[in-house]
C-alpha positions as CSV (number, residue, x, y, z in Angstrom):
1,X,-41.2,27.5,-282.1
2,X,-38.6,24.8,-281.6
3,X,-38.2,22.4,-278.7
4,X,-35.1,24.3,-277.6
5,X,-37.0,27.6,-277.6
6,X,-39.9,26.1,-275.7
7,X,-37.6,24.7,-273.0
8,X,-36.0,28.2,-272.7
9,X,-39.4,29.9,-272.4
10,X,-40.8,27.4,-269.9
11,X,-37.5,27.7,-267.9
12,X,-37.8,31.4,-267.8
13,X,-41.4,31.3,-266.6
14,X,-40.6,28.7,-264.0
15,X,-39.9,31.3,-261.4
16,X,-42.6,33.1,-259.4
17,X,-41.3,36.6,-260.0
18,X,-40.7,36.1,-263.7
19,X,-44.1,34.6,-264.1
20,X,-45.7,37.5,-262.3
21,X,-43.8,40.0,-264.4
22,X,-44.8,38.2,-267.6
23,X,-48.4,38.1,-266.6
24,X,-48.4,41.7,-265.7
25,X,-46.9,42.6,-269.1
26,X,-49.5,40.4,-270.9
27,X,-52.2,42.2,-269.1
28,X,-50.8,45.6,-270.0
29,X,-50.8,44.8,-273.7
30,X,-48.3,45.7,-276.5
31,X,-47.5,49.1,-275.0
32,X,-45.8,47.5,-272.0
33,X,-44.6,49.2,-268.9
34,X,-41.6,51.1,-267.7
35,X,-39.2,49.1,-265.5
36,X,-39.8,51.2,-262.5
37,X,-43.6,50.7,-262.7
38,X,-43.1,46.9,-263.0
39,X,-40.7,46.9,-260.0
40,X,-43.2,48.9,-258.0
41,X,-46.2,46.7,-258.8
42,X,-44.3,43.5,-258.0
43,X,-42.7,45.0,-254.9
44,X,-39.1,44.1,-255.8
45,X,-35.9,46.2,-256.0
46,X,-35.0,47.4,-259.5
47,X,-31.8,45.4,-259.6
48,X,-33.7,42.2,-259.0
49,X,-36.2,43.1,-261.6
50,X,-33.4,43.7,-264.2
51,X,-32.1,40.2,-263.6
52,X,-35.6,38.6,-264.1
53,X,-36.5,40.7,-267.1
54,X,-33.1,39.7,-268.7
55,X,-34.1,36.1,-268.3
56,X,-37.4,36.7,-270.0
57,X,-35.7,38.6,-272.8
58,X,-33.2,35.8,-273.3
59,X,-36.1,33.4,-273.7
60,X,-37.6,35.9,-276.2
61,X,-40.8,36.3,-274.2
62,X,-40.3,40.0,-273.5
63,X,-39.1,42.9,-275.6
64,X,-37.4,46.1,-274.5
65,X,-37.4,49.6,-275.9
66,X,-36.0,52.9,-274.8
67,X,-38.1,56.0,-274.6
68,X,-36.0,58.9,-273.5
69,X,-34.4,57.7,-270.3
70,X,-36.9,55.0,-269.5
71,X,-36.7,51.3,-270.5
72,X,-40.1,49.9,-271.4
73,X,-40.8,46.2,-271.4
74,X,-43.6,44.4,-273.2
75,X,-44.7,40.8,-273.7
76,X,-43.9,39.4,-277.1
77,X,-47.3,38.1,-278.0
78,X,-46.1,36.2,-281.1
79,X,-43.7,34.2,-278.8
80,X,-46.4,33.6,-276.2
81,X,-48.8,32.4,-278.9
82,X,-46.0,30.3,-280.4
83,X,-45.4,28.6,-277.1
84,X,-49.0,27.8,-276.6
85,X,-49.3,26.5,-280.1
86,X,-46.2,24.3,-279.7
87,X,-47.6,22.9,-276.5
88,X,-51.0,22.1,-278.0
89,X,-50.2,21.3,-281.7
90,X,-50.6,17.6,-281.1
91,X,-53.6,17.8,-278.8
92,X,-55.8,14.7,-279.3
93,X,-53.3,13.3,-281.9
94,X,-53.5,16.4,-284.0
95,X,-57.3,16.1,-284.4
96,X,-58.5,18.8,-282.0
97,X,-62.0,18.6,-283.5
98,X,-62.3,15.1,-281.9
99,X,-61.6,16.5,-278.4
100,X,-64.0,19.4,-278.4
101,X,-63.3,21.8,-275.6
102,X,-60.5,19.7,-274.1
103,X,-57.9,21.3,-276.4
104,X,-59.1,24.8,-275.9
105,X,-57.2,26.9,-273.3
106,X,-59.3,27.5,-270.2
107,X,-59.7,31.0,-268.8
108,X,-58.8,31.3,-265.2
109,X,-59.6,33.8,-262.5
110,X,-62.6,36.2,-262.3
111,X,-63.1,36.3,-266.0
112,X,-63.9,32.6,-266.2
113,X,-66.3,32.5,-263.2
114,X,-70.0,32.3,-264.1
115,X,-71.8,35.6,-263.5
116,X,-74.1,35.5,-260.5
117,X,-77.6,36.4,-261.2
118,X,-79.1,39.2,-259.1
119,X,-82.7,39.2,-258.1
């Protein structure tokens, strides 16, 4: 990924609705979701969603496919991984082994919380 592509991707993600939509699509996986379902889950009008999805598509973070009369959107995982790789490629001066876990992406949310032991 180039610096210009990285700036476009980060710019597209620098909006709450677009970030929520992208995270929803990442969670869904390669199959993606129809536009109507995305709008419903985010609680926004379809016209607003179209604008935001177009921004993500221009940044090449999201793909679109037509299935009958529905438009399906999916995260472009290669682009997402390219963005993360670009941002971390020089971590610790390019010697990530020196940094240990500092250069590994941290998991957030419930998945990263330690499991509580039950008696």
